C-alpha positions, 0 to 999 in steps of 0.5 A: 646320900648315895643310893643303890639303883632300884634296878640293881640285880641281887643274886641274879644267877641264883634267881635264874637257877631252879635249883635254888628255891626263890623264897630262900634266895629272897631270904638271902637277898633280904640280908644283903639289902639290910647291909645296903640300907645300912650303908645308905643311911650314913657315913660309916667306918670300914670297921662298922661296915665290916661288922654289918657284913659279918652279921649278914654272913652269919645270918646267911650261914644260918639259912643252910639247913633250910636250903638242905630241907628244900633239896638245895644248898649254898654251894660253889655257884651260890657262893659265887653269886653272893660274892659277886652281888656283895662285891658290886655293892662294895664297888658301887659305894666305893668301899675298900673291903676285899670280898674275901674279907667282906665274907670272912664269916662264911662257912659255905 
């Protein structure tokens, strides 16, 4: 079974920018890591993976208030960082889901 490299950089741009509190970026990362673990566990259909991505995106949506409370927000820069991270994961696992579709539930 294919595993994501342990050196993979999740949300690298967000971690490098002090505008985003690290503890909140860690929460974002944990939702993405859950999807990675799901993909690594078994062979799933595109629909099952998309469902897991939808769950991840909704969970990230729910973090927005915490970002606001910490003088930050999930804005363009964060959206790009999240999208790039998810896109690299999909490419690594050779999953044919367009990034816009993968994150279709986002409201950021």
